[in-house]
N, C-alpha and C positions, 0 to 999 in steps of 0.2 A: 813758402811763398815769401818773396821780399818786395818791399815797397819803399820808395823814398818820399814818405809823407811824414806828417807829425804823428807820433804814436798814440793810438787810442788806448783805452784802459787795459785791454787784454794783450798788449804787445810790449816787448822789451826793446830798448834802443841799444844798438851795438856801436860803441865809439870807434872801434877799429875800422870797420868798413863803411860806416855811415848808413847802414841799412837797418830796417826794423825787422826783428825776428818774432814770429808768432810763438806764444807760450802754449804749452799743452795743459789740459785740465788736470793732468796727473800731478803737476807740481804745485797746484793751488788747491788747498783742501776744500774751500767753499765751492769752487768750480766742480770739483769731483763729486761733492754731495749733490749739486744741482744736476749733473749728468745722471747720477744714479736715480734721483727722484724722477727725472724725465723719462728714463728707461722704464721704471716701474709703472708710471702712469700710462705710457704709450703701450706697453705690453698688456696691461689690464684693459685698455680701450680696444685694442686689436682682438683680444680674446672675447670681449663682449660682442663684437661685431661678427667675427668669424672664428668660433672656437676650434674648428678642425685644423686651422693653421698652426696653432700652438700645441694642441693636444697630441698630435702625432709625434712630436719631438720632445719626449719627457726625459730623455737621457742624452748624454753627450754634450757637445758644445752648444747646440741649439736648445738644449734643456735649460740653459740660463734664462732664456726668454720666457719659457713656461714657468720657471720658478719666480721670476719677477712678476708675472701675471698673477700667480697665486698670492704673492705678498700684497699686491695691489688690491686683490679681491678681499682677502681675509682681514687685512689691516687698513681698510680704506679710510676710516676716520683719522687714524694716526698719520697716514700718508697725506691726506688732505690738510691736516694741521701743519705737517712739515712743509708742504708746498706753500701754504700761506705765510708761514714763518720765513721761509727762504725768499719769497717775493718781497716781504717787508724788509728783510735784510739787504737784498740787492737794491731795492728802490731808495731806501731812506738811510741806511747805515754807510754804504760805500760812498 
C-alpha cells in the first residue's frame, strides 16, 4: 500500500518515487517479538473460550496455533511479564 503522506514510525520513505513503503514486522526484531507475543496471547485466549477450535488441529500448519496456546497456558507468568516488558519498551523507550 502506498501513500503520499508524512511517514509514521512503521514506514520507510523512498526518495526515488516519493512514496512511503510499509515495512514488514519480519525486518524489525522488536516488531517480530510483539507479533509473536500477540499470537501466543490470542491463541491462549481462544483456547480458553472454545477449546475444540484448537484441539482438533494438533499437527500440521494449524498446529502452530495449538502450540502457541499451550505456551500461553503453561508459561503464562512469563508471557505476562514479557507483555508488560514489551509494552513498557514500546511506550517509553521508542
